[in-house]
Each structure stands twice: as C-alpha cells, then as structure tokens.
N, C-alpha and C positions, 0 to 999 in steps of 0.2 A: 738091517734095521734102519740105517740112515736113509736109504732109498725109499723105504716104506713111509717114513715120517715126512720126507720131502714131498712125496706124492700127495699126501692128504693136507699139507699146509696150504693155506690160501696163497695165491700168487702175490709175490712181493713180501711175504712174511719171512723174516730172517730165521735161519736155523743155526743155533749155537750148539757146540759140543764142548764139554769139559774133559780135558785129558790130564793125566798125571805125567809130567815130563820126566820125573825120576822117582825112584822109590827110596833113594838115599841109602841104599845098601851096597856095600862093596861088591863088585861084579854083578850087580843087579841091573835093573832097567835104568837107562839114563837118557839124557837129552839127545844123544846121537841116535838112539833107537826111536825117538819120538818124532823125528822129522818126517820119515817116510809115511807113517800112519796119518800124520797131520796133512801131508800132501794128498794122500788117498782120500781123506775126508773132504778136502777141498774139491777134488775131482768128482765126488759123489753129490756135490751141491751144498756142502756146509759153508755157511757164510762167515762164521767167526769161531775162533778157537779160544776157549777159556782155559788158561794154563795154570794148573795147580801142581801139587807134588805130594808124594810120600804120606807117611803117617799110617800106613796100612800093615806094617810088620813091627814087632817089638824091638828088633835090633837096628832099626833105622837111626842113623846119626844125622839129624836134621840141624843145619846151622842157622837156627832162628835169628833173625835180625831184620831191621827195616827193609822192606821190599825184597826179601831174600829169594823170591821166585821170579822177579822181574827179568832177570837175564834170560831165563827160559822163554818167557813171553816174547822178548825182543828177538831172540834168535829164530823162533818159529815165524814171527812176523816177517823178518828179513828173508829167510831161506824159502819159505813156502809162499810168500807174497799173499797173505791172507790177513784179514782183520783179527786183532787179538785183544784179550782182556787180561789185565794184570791184577793179581790178588796177592795177599800175604803180607801182613804187617805194614800195610800202607796206612799211615795214621795222621799225617799232617797235610794241610792244604798245599803247602809248598812241595812236598814230596809227590803228591798226586799230580799237581800241575807240571812238575818237572818230567815225570814219566810220559805225559801226553805231549808236551812241547818238544821233547827230544826224540819223539818217534819210537819210544820203547814199546808202546801199546796204544791202541785206539780208544780203549775204555779202561777205567779203573773202577773196581768194585771194592766196597768196604763192608765189613761185617761188624766187628767189635766196636768200631767207632760209632756206628749208628745205634748200637745198643746202649752205649755210654751217653750219647748225645743225639737224639732224634733230629735236632736242628743243625747237625754237622754241616750239611750242604750250605745252609744260609750263613752260618758263621764263617765257613771257608770262603764263600763269595765275598763277604765283607773284608776278610783278612787279605784276600788277593786283589781287593779294590775293583771287583766287578760291579758294574752298575746294575742294580736289581729292579729298578722301577723307573717309570717315566717321570 
C-alpha cells in the first residue's frame, strides 16, 4: 500500500504514516517490535512516522500523563533515523518547545488544545517570546 501511495504522490510531496508503538498490553505489541516496521516504512519511501499508541483493546493499561508517548517517538527517530511526530497530552508551549529543541521529535501535533483554544499557536508564540510580525 505504501508503495502504491508513494507512486501517485506528486514529486516532493511528503508521505506520513501513523503507527501504534505499543498496545499497552502485557506481552502485547511494544516499541521493540515497532522499530523494524518503522525502518521498513522508511525504506519504502515514507518520509515521516507519526507515533501514537494503544487504546485499541479494553485491557490496555495506558499510563496517561504529559507527553506519555514522546519516548516512543524519540526512540524511532534515533534508531530509524527518520523524521517523527510527537503526540499525546502535549499541552503547553514549553512542553512542545522542549520536545523539538531536545530532538525528541521533528514535529509536535496537538488535538485537544486546539479544540479548547483555536488561537493556541498564537498564544504559544507570545508566551515563548517568538517575534510574530515585522
């Protein structure tokens, strides 16, 4: 499927794939098993891995907390040498900035924060003292 999508994408158009790095089930799928498929996806022309996790089975024990999936993203980025996206309870400008600045991910995606505040990016830029205008 990845090869088929890559073939029809315009030249230079990035191909992203989201993977579940773990299912959070004892003896289930884990980050160790996610490295090889991520590497294979890279070899097939995927440009970026969006790393999420779990929530697909009722007995999953998910340790929700700020940035709880970022370690998976960081590991795939480091071991596969591919661009990555961090997701999962990333809520503050400082947290998002830290993830990028420390090389844990190349992109941070937010969901709930933009639902709560559609101007989150603007307020984050102001809070982090980014110059927004000339």
